[in-house]
N, C-alpha and C positions, 0 to 999 in steps of 0.2 A: 701596513703591518710594521711594527717597530723592528729595528735591526736585530735585536736579540731574539725575538720570536721567529724571524726569518731564518736565522742561523740554526735555531732548534728544529725548525721545520725541515731544513735541508738534511740535518744530521739524522733525524728520525726517518725521513724518507729513504735514506741510504741503508740503515741497519734494520728497519722494520720488515722482516721477511716472514716471520711466523705469526705475529699478532697484528691485529688491526689497531691503528693508532690515529687519534684525532680525526681529521677529515675522512679517513678511510672507513670510519664507523657510520653505517647507513641506517641503522635501526632507529625507530622513533623514540623508544625509551630504554633505559638501562637500569639495572640494580647497582647503585653506586657505592663504592668503598673508597673512603678518603685516604690520604697519604699515611695516616697513622694506623690504618687497618680497621677503622670503625665503619660499621654498616650505616650508610646514610639513608638508604631506602630507594624506592623506585622514583626516578626523576626523568624529565625529558632530556634527550641526548643534547639538545641545544643548551639547556641549563648546565648540564655536566661539563660541556665544553667550555662554558664561560667560567665555571669554577676552576678548571684547569688553567685557563689563561690568567685568571686573577692570581693564582698561586705560582705562576711561572712553571707549571708542570705539564705533563701530557695525560691525556685520557686514553687508557689502554684497555682493549676488550680482552679480558682474561678468561671469560667463560661464555664463548659465543653460542654454545648449544643450550644454555639455560634459558628459561622463559620467565621474565625477560632476560636478555644477555647480561652478564656481570661485567662491569667496567671498574677500573681502579685508577686513581690519581697517582702518578709516579713520575720520576725523572727517567724516562725510558732510555735515553742515551746512556745514562750512568748504569742502568740495569743491564743493558745489552753489553756494555763494556765489561762489567763484572762477570757476566756469563762467558764472554770470550776469553777473559783472563783465566777463569777456572778451567775452561776447555784446553787452553794452551798449557796450563800446568799439568793437566791430566795426560796430554800427549807427551809432554816432556818426561813425566814419570814412566809412561809406557815405554818410551824409547830407552830409558835408563835400565829397565828390567828386561834382561834377555834370557834366553835358554842356552846355557852353556853345556858342553859335553866333555866327559872324561871317559877314557877307555881303559879297561883292565884286561889282562890275560888271566886265564884260570890258574896258571902256575906262576903267578907273580911273586917276586921275592919280597921279603919284609920291608926292605929299605924303599923299594919302588912303591910298595903299597902305601907306606906312610906318606911318601912324597905326594902321591896322587890324592890321597885323602886330604892332605893339606891344601891342595888346589881346590877341592870341593868345598872345604871350609871357607876358603877365601872368597869364592864366588858367592856362597850363601851369605857371608857377612856383608857383601856388597849389594845384597838384595836380589840376586839372580836365582832362578830355578836351575837345577843341574840334572841332566840326563846322564846316568851312569850306565855304561855299556860293558858287558862281558863278551869278549870275542872268543869263540870256540874254534879250535883247529882239529882237523882229522877226527880221531875217535872220541875227542872230548865232547862231541855233539851227543854221544850216547849217554852222557852223564850230566844232564842239565841241572841235577841237584847240586853239583859243585858250583855252578854259576849262581844259583839261587842262594847258597850258603854265603858266597862271597858278597853278594849284594846286601844280604841281611847284615853281614858284618860291617859293611860301609854305613848302612842306615843306623846301626847302633853307635858307630864311632862319631857320627855327626848329629846324634839325637838331641844334643843340647842346642843345636842351631836350626834343625830342620825336621819336617814331618814328611812321610812318604806321600807323594802326590799320586804316583802311579806305581803299583806294586810290580815286582819282577814279571816280565812277560817275554816269551820267545818271539823273535822277529827274524826269520831267516836263519842266518848263521850266528846271530847274536842273541843276547838276552838283555833287556833294558829295564831300568827303573828310574823314575823321576822323583826328585826330592825338592821341596820348596821351603823357603825361609819361614820361620815362625817368629812371633813377636819377640822383641828384645834383641840385644846385641851379643856378639861373642865376647866371652871374658877376655880382658886385655892380655895379649901375649900368648894366648892359647895356641894360635896357629904356629907361632914361632917355636913354642915348646914342642909341638907335635913333630915338627920337621927337624929341629936342631938339637933334639935330645940324644938318645942313644943312637938313633939312625942318622944323625947329621953327618956332614962331610968329615971323613976321618974317624967317625965313631966306630965302635966295636961291631955293630951290626951291618956296617957298610960292606963287610966281607961275606955277608950271608948269601944264601943261594939266590941266583938270578934266574930269570926265565929264559935265558939263552939269547943268542944273537938276534932272534926274530922279534924280540920285545922292543917296541918303540920306546923312546925315552920319555920321561914324564912330561917334558915341555911339549913334545910333539903331539901328545894325546889331549892336552888341555886346550881344546879349540872351541870357540863359540859356535853355536848352531842356531840359525834363525828360527824363531818361534813360528809354528804353523799359522797361516793367515786365516784359516777356517774357510 
């Protein structure tokens, strides 16, 4: 066997895990498709193997359950490499997209509210889902409608970037809502305008009502949360 064909045989033997290739094909006849996708017809497997060698390609069994089985001429090493690259890119995109979490109090002040919404917008612009949580304290639990109204307000304020993925739901002492990015990008500078306008540092609204000393700072509540593994 020529050196080039030996190298191909070793490469294919290493990556051929799902499909039968070349000498792994044991049936007597196959329905052959050539490298351009043209139906050649039913041929002896030996003849199909010779066609593959003449074209410096592989004979790949792509339809093992058909009668007779369907085989195709292709560069199987290149085919598997492209599949592996696609899978690698898919994993990379999956890692880049996380579930972030932002927490609000029912009695949050206007300045803190705008700051936290700005965090939500930034996460959405980066392609992440965001779980928005309303934390109830004491008798606030008897008024879940207040939490729902606040979550609906958040959803409205980010509606240009997101759609509601999970509507408001009570979970123990909290109420949660999840929003996901929609197609398109955030208008340039909108995040900055939301945080640096009236409610920015030193702005007039910075003196507005706060939620008391128990309210966590905006940065403390903007924490990533691992997505469920299912």
